[in-house]
N, C-alpha and C positions, 0 to 999 in steps of 0.2 A: 177547476177540474184538472187532474193530472193528464199529461200527454204521453206518458210511457205505458205501453200495453204489453201484457204477457200474451204471447202468441198461443193460439190453441194448437192441439196436437197435429192436426192435419196440415195447417200452414207451415208449422215448424218442420214437418217431415218433407214437405215439398221444397223448402229452402235447402234442407240438408241433402235432398236428392240431387239438387242442382250442382252441388259440390262434387258428387261422385259420378252421377250419370249424365254425361254430356251428349252421348250418341250411342248407337247400337254397339259400337266397338267397346265402349266402356263397360257395358253389361256383360259382353262375352269375356272380357278380361277378368272381371271379378268372379264370374262363375267357373271359368276354367282354372283359375288359381285355387278356388275352393276344392275343385276336383283333384288337383295335384296334392294339396294338403291332406286330402282324404286317402291318399295312397293308391290312386287309380293307376292301372297299367294300360288301359284303353279309354280314350276319350273321343267322342263323336260330337261334332258341332255342325248344325244345320241352320241356314238362314234363308229367308225369302225376301225379295224386294229390299235388299241391302240391310235386312234385319229390322226394318221399321214396322213390318206387320207380323213377322214370325221369327223366333229364335228358339233353338232347342240345343241343350247341352246335356249329354248322357255320359256317365262314367261307371266304372265297376269298382269304385272305392268302397270304403267301409259303410257308407250310408249314414242316415240320421235316425237316432232313436225316436220312437213315436212320441215320447214325453217331451222331447226337445224341439219338436217341429215348430210349434207356435212361438216358443221362446226365441228361436233363431231369427224370427222376423222383427224382433224388437230392436230398437236402436242401442248400439254399444253392447250387444249380446254376442259373445265370442267364446270359443273353447280354447283359444290359443294364448290368451293373456289373462292372468289371474291376479298377480301381485305386481307391485311397482318395480321390483327387480327384474321382472320378466322383460321389461322394455329394453334392458341393457344387452340382451342376447337373443334377439328375435330370429328364429330359424325358419319360420313359415312365411309364405307369400302374403297371406292375409292375416290381419290381427286386430283391425279396428272394430269389427262388428257393425259396420255401417252399410255394407253392400246390399244384403237382402232387404233391409228396411227401406233403403233408397229405391231399389228396383221396383218393389211391389207398390210403392207410393205413386209411380208414374206409368203403370202398365197393368195388364191383366196377366196374372201369374198362376201357374199350376206346378206343384211339386209332387213328384212320385218318387218315393224312396223306401228302401228296406235296409235296416241295419243287419250286419253280419250275424248278430246274436238273436235275430227275430225271424219267425217263420212266415209272418204275413207283413206285407208292406202297407204303406199309407199314401193317401192322395189328399192334397191340401190345395184349395183354390182361394185366391185373394185378389180383389180388384181395387186398385187405387188405395191400398192400405186397409181395406175393409174385407173381413173374412166372408167367404161365400159358402164353402163346404169343407168338411173334414171327414173322410171315410177311409175304410180299409180298402186295400187294393192288392191284387196279385201281381208281383213284379220280381225280377231278379235282384240280387244284392247289388246295391249301388244307388245312384241318384240321377234323376232326370228333371231338369228345369225347362218349362215351356213358357216363353214370354210372347205375348201378343199385344199388338197395338201400342207401341211405345209412345208415350206422351199424348195418349188419347184424351186425357183430362187436363192437359196444359197446351192448348193450341198455339200459344205464343212461342213455346219452346219447339213445337213440331215444325213451325215454318222456317226455323233456322237450320233444319237438317238439309244436307246436300242431296244431290241426285242419288238414286238407288245404287248406281254403279260406284259412285264415290264412297258411299257408306259401306258398300260391300267390300271394297278394296281396303278400307280402314280395318274392317274385321279380319280380312285376309292377312294384313300386316301383323295383327295381334297373334293370330294362329301361327304364322311363320316364326315370329320371335320366340313364342312359347315352345314350339317344336324343336327349335335349335337349342334352347336352354335345357330341354329334357329329352334327349335322344332315347332314353330308356322307356319312354311312353309312346305307344302307337296312336297317332292322331289321324282322324278321318274328318275331312272338311267338305261339306256338301253345300253348294251354292246354287239356289234356284233349281234344285232337282238334279244337278250334275256334280260329280265328285271333282273338287278342285285341288285337293291335296290328300295324300296318304303317306304316312311315314311308317317305317318298319318296326320301330320300337325295339331294335336289337342292341341299344346302348352304344352304338358307334356313331360318333358325331358326323363323320364324313357321309354316312348314310342319310342322316337328316339333312345335311347340306345339299346332297344330291337331289333329294326329294323337293326341297324348298326352292333352290336356285337353279337346278338343272345341271346337266353334264358339263357344259363348257365352263361354268364357274367353278365347279368342283375340281375339274382337271387343272385349273390354274392356281391351285393352292399348294402350300408346303406346310408340313406339320410343325407344331410348336409344343414343346414339353420342357418345363423348367420349374425349379423349386428354389426359393431363396428364403431362408429362415422359415417363418411360419406361413409364407405365401406360396401358393402353387398356381402355375399358369399352364393351361393346355388348350389346344385348339388348332386353328389354321390361319395363316396369313397368305395374301396373294403373292405370286411371284412378281418381281419388279416389272417385268414386261407386261403384266396384266393390271397395272395401276389404272385408276379411274380419274375423271376430271373433278370429282367431288367426294365428300366423305360419307355419302348416304349408304354405302355398303360396309360401313364399319359397325360391327355388332359386338358389344361387350356385355358379359354376364357376370354378376358377382353372387356367388353362392346360389346359383340357379335362378337369379332374378335379372331380367333384362333392365339395364340402366344406361343412362347417358352420363359419361364421366369424362371431363376434360383432362383429368390426370392421365388416364390410360390413352386417350387420343393423342396427347402431346408426346407421350412416351413412344408410341408406335411410329409416329411420324419422325421423331428424332432418330429412331433406329434405322429408318429407311433413308435418312438423309445421305446423299451421295450415291444412292442406288437407283433412284428414280428422278425423272425430270422435275424441274421446278413447276409448280402448278398442277402436278399430279399427286394423287393420294392413294395409299394402299387400302385394300379391302381386308376384312378379317372377321373371324368368328372366334372370339377368345373368351374362355372361362377363367375367372379369377376366384380362387378359393382362399379365404382368409378367416381368422377367428371372428366370430360374430361380435365380440366386444370391441373390435377395431373399427366398426362402421356404425353409423346411425341411419337407419332406413326410414325413420319417421320424420322426414323433413319435406316431403312433397305429398300433396293429396292423392296423386295417382301412383305414388311409390316408385316413380321412374328415375328419381335422383337420390343419391346417397351422399353422406358426408363422412370423410375419413378422419379418424383421430389423428393420424399422421400420414400425409400424402407421399412423403419421400420414399418410404419402403415400397409402396405400390408402384410408383413411377419406376424405380430401379428394377423391380421384378419384371415389369412388362417390357422395359427397354432391353434388359439383358436376355430375356427369353426370345424376343423377336430378333435381336442382333445375332444371337447364337444360331437361330434357325436359318437366317440369311447366309451366315458364314458356312454352314454345312451345305446349303444349296449351291452356293457359289464356289464350287470346288474345281474350277477350271485349271488345267495344267498349261505349261508353256507350249506354244505351238511347235510341232515337230513334223518332219517329213518322213517318208517311208524308209529312207536310209538312216533314220534316227539322228539326222543332223539338226541341231538346235541353233538358231541364229540369235545372237544377242548384240548388245551395243559394242562389245569389244571385238567381234569377229571381223576379219579382213575380207569378208565375202565380196567378190566382184561379179556382178551378174553378167558381165560381158566377157569374162574369161572363157576361152575356147568357143566363142560365139561363132556359129556357122551361117546364120542368116538373120538379118535385122529387119530390113524393110522390103516389101514386095514392090515390083514395078510391073508395068504392062507386059513387058516382053519376057522377063525372067526374074528370078529371085536373086538379088545381089548378095554376095557373100562378104563377110567381114575380112578385109584385106589388111594384113599387118603393114604398117608404114615404117620404112627404114628410118631409124632415128638419125637426125642430122648431128645430134650432139650426144656425148656419152650419157648413158642412162643415170639418173639421179634418184635418190630415195626421197619420196614425198611424205609430208606429214599426213597422218590419217585424216585430219580435218580438211585437207585439200584434195580429198579423194575425187578422181575424175574417171567416171566409168567409160568414157570414150577415149581414154588416153592412147590406146593402141588400136583404135578402130577407125576406119574411114568409110564414108558412104559414097557409093557410085551408082548413078542411075543408068549407065550404059556399060558396055563391056570394056571400053577404053578408060583407063584411069587417068584423071586429069589432076593437075596440080591445084592445090587449094587456093581459092581466090581470096583477096583481102576482104575482111568482114567490114560491112558498112555500118557505121554507128547510127544510133537513134532510129532504128527500124520502126519502133512505135514510141509510146510515151516513156518507156523505160530504157535508160542508157546503160549499155554494157561496157565495162572498162576493158582495155586491151589486155591487161595483165590478169584480169579476174578469171575465175573458173568459168569456162564456156558451157558448163552443164546446162544452164537455163536456156541458152540460145539453141544449142543442138537438140535438147529434148523437145523444145517447142517446134523446131523444124521437123523433127522426127514424127511428132504427133500429127502435124499438119500434112506432111508428106503421106503418112499412112491414110489419113482421111481422104486425101485427093485420089490416091491410087485404089481406094476401096470403093470405087464407083459412087463417090459423093458428087453433088452438083459442082460443076466447074465454077470458078470464082466469078466469072462474068454473069453466070445465071443467078448466083446469090445476090450480086449487086443489082441485077435487073429486078429481082423480087422486091428489093428494098424500094426501088424507084416507083413501083406501082402504087400510087396514091391519088386521092382526089385532086382536081385541078387547083383548088385553093391551097392545098398543102404540097407545095413544090419542094422536092428533096433532090439535091444534086450532090454528086461526088466530084470533088475538085482535087487536082494534083498541084500542090503548092510547093514551088521550089524543088521539084523532083529532078535530080541530075540525070542526064541521059546515061543509059547503061548499055554495055556491050552485050553480045549474045551470051557470053560467059556469065555476065551478071544475072541475066534472066534465068539461066540454068541454075544459078546458085540460089536465087531468091524466089523461085517459083513455088516454094513451100509456104510462103506467107499468104494467109487468107485475109478475109475482110477484117478480122479482129486486129491484125497488125496495121491496117490502114484506117482504123476507126477514127484517128485524129483528124482526118480530112473530110469527114462527113458534115455537110452543112444542111441546116433546116431553115427554110424561109417561110415564115408564117405571119401574114398580115404586116409585111414590111419589117418584121422582127427577125434578125438573123441569129440563129442558135447554132453553135459549133460544138458538136459532141467530141469530148476529149477522151474520156475513159471512165474507169470505175476504180474506186479505192476501197480496200478492205472487203471486197465482195459485197459491199452494202450501199455505198454512196456513189451516185452518178455525178460525174464532173462535166460541166458544159460551160461554154463561153457565150455570153449574150451581148450582141451588138458591139463586140470588142471593148466593152466598158465594164462588164460584170462577170464574175465567176459564180455559177450556180452549183450548190452541193445538194443533191436530191436524195432523200432516203427512199430507195426503190421499194421497200416493203410498205412503208407508210403511204407512198403515192399510189402504188398498185392497189392497196387495201381500200383506199378512198374511192378509187375508180370503180372497183367492183361493187362497193357499197352503194354508190350513186346509181349504177346500172341496175342493181337489185331493186332499189326503191322505185326506179322509173318503170321497170318492166315486170315488177312483182315476181321476179325470179322464174317465171314460167318457162322462158326460152332456154334456161340453163339445165333443165332436167334431162337425164338420160336413164334408160332402163339398165339395171345392173345385170350382168351376165349370170351372176350367182347372188341371189338375195342374201342379205345379212340380217341375222337375228341379234337383237340387243336385249340383254337381261337387265331389268331395271328394279330399283327399290320400289316398294308398293306405292309410295306417294308419287314417285316419278312416273310409274306405270299409269296411275290414275290420271295424272296430268296429261300424259301423252294421248291416251285413248279418248279423252274428252276434248282434245284440241287437234284432231287429225287434220282439220281444214287449215290450220295454221302451218303445219308442216308442209301441206300441199302447196300453199302459197309461197313457201320458201324452197320449192323444187324437190321436196322429199315426199315420196309416196310411201306412207307408213300405215301398216295395218296391225290390228290386234292379233297376236299369235297365242294368247292365253298364257296362264301361269306366270304372270309378271314379265312377259316377253312380248316385244313387238318385232315385226319383220319389215325391213326396208327393201322395197322393190325398185326404187329409182332414187337418184340423188343428183345434186349439181355435178355437171360434167367435169368441172375443174377441181372437185374435192377428191383428195386421195382416199382410197378405200379404207386405209388404216385409220383415218380420222372420222369416218362416218359414225361409228359407235359412240365415240366421245362427243361428237356434235349432237347426236340425238339425246344422249344422257344429259348434256348441259342444257339443252333446250327444255327438256322435261323438268329438270330441276328448277329452272328459272320460273316456269309456269307454276310449279308446285309452291314456290316461295313468294309468288307475286302478291303484292298487297292490294291490288285492284284488278279489275277485269278489262282494262282498256286495251283493246285489240292492237291499236297502232303502237302503243308503247312496247308490247311484247314483240311485235313484228320488227320493230326497230332494233331491238336487242338481237333478234334472229339475224338480221342483215349484218350487224356488227360482227357477230360470231362467225358466220359463214365467210364474210369478206376477209376476216383476219386469218382464218384457216386456209383460205384459198389463195391468198396473195403470195407473190414471190417472197421467199424467206431470206432474211439477211444471212449472208455467208454462202448462199447457193450460187452456183455458177450460172451466169446469164449471158446470152449472146448479145453482141452490140446491137443487132436489129431489135431485140426485145427492149433494151434500154433506150434506144432511140425512139421507139414507139411510146414509151412512158413520157419522155421529154416532150414529144409532139402533143400528146394528149393533155399534158399540163398547160401547154401554151394555148391549146384550144379551149381549155376550161380554167380561166384565171381565178375562178371562185374557189378552186380546190387549194386550200392553204393548210389544212390540218387533216390528219387521219381521223377515223371515227372515234378514237380514244383521246383525241385532243393534242397529239404530238405534231410538231411542225413537219411539213412535207419537204420544204425547201429552205435553205439558208443562202443568202446572197452576200457576196463580198465584192465591193466595187474595186475598180482598178486603182483608184486613188488610195483606198485603204491598204491595199497590198503594197503600193509604192511607198507608203509611209513606213511600213514594216521594214522595208529594205533601205530606208533613208534616201529615197529618190526625191521626195518633196519635203 
């Protein structure tokens, strides 16, 4: 007996339905696309319980002829394709003729329609692919589909549906994309009895963007209008300052069809290269119009992907359109002052010419006093410009002769013949700090000394020559930063001597007079925050924001966020659903900059949305990584010696900290013997 069976009609339809109808959003997509193809100007979509129990799509299109109603529910029945050549230039959204047959096979469906050429409408009911009734009905021109109890006859499929909120957000995502692709159609979306979206249908794309994504997103866009050969590009891209941490807000439409295209994605990101930071991505709503014969839309069951006959023209058109828009937006002029003086590299501007007052003191404001030149004045090279050439500083009324400068004030040696700009500017800054009611130097040192008993910190003066009163007057501008090379840390019989910082990134310290430590301050600080977040669950880091922040998310991100609010709470974020794809942040970690909060929330939501499993600890671990990285001291940022010393101390207290959360080393050690080998001493 043979083993190959010919499936009966019902089983075949159920299998076919599984290819088209995956969830309520799939049903809405097919029905809304049919409404657009029917020439509708107004479309209303209503769902309940995420669409699992009730869906209704109503339009004012041309309607269906009574004689075509039953035929429309047969497999591969369509009015949009008739001959083989029609597949080469498909201009409609639907064309396969599988949607209605698949939908009615897994639900209870009712159709109410009236064609523009008929006076009486029709009502047709079909359950699980079997006809129930077919009657006349009074109704306006157009079509209404009512879908109830999706997958009622396939329980195995029904159990794979997600929560009602998630299914509802998936439907919302379909409506958003369709509304953006057809701003000439007025969409109304009702979710569980409440209006969730309404577009104007005025044909203006920016109006649809405003309705879908809100005012903040719409205000952060710049227009794009471009034509290259037979390809037209129009729409909007985000301003460089409004870039996002992911690509989820990149929306591309080809001939009115929402698609995912790597070609356009690569083109827009190439156009933004050099305008936004690495790791940031532009947002966009771009329409690409091109001849139908240049694309193949019949390569994906859900018609969400297309194939280009030649990708290069499309890439070039998108790239040049976005690049042109950015160049028009970035029309900044050279900086100029009220007197129309423009400064450039060739100007001989001296900021201290005619200076009247430079530094304040406790008693009076000292004035710049010209110094009588001891030698004939000589012409200097522009590269040797010295802004203090004819200016001297005095802290009291009596002018004193300049004292000899002492070498090696800190780790940087200044040559006798070199430009004294660095030394004087540093003294000037320190003097201004001191005289502007900053803490006295001894108070700053005392604050460093306040440590637990087991963490003894001392300040030692090593080989400091005695100085006269005049020396003290000259060098009283030097603060703890200039004395940082003499700070010692004694921890468990380990002596750590803080030396300084290189390139604004690496802490340099000497350990037991045998090793030199090079510590990446960002990596070290990041790991410390990460460990503290894990230990305390981040609860102690939360602070209420003075002004709550709203974050607009893509629908999948939004769904992920509102279904995992407890995870944000555990990471010190108080996040609430604000409706319309927006969440509001009322509290956040106290060490997180306000500018980073939106990106942090978007990244977290995106991670949850793309997660392959629901392991809570894995997601929280990623949260800790993300927050720690954003909150840590950044490489290149200026840090005080006290901050850097604290990092060194904590590393000694926690020897298990060897790598940052991303796996980069925290500290590199060079022994005295290795260094001496480099200098040929051993």
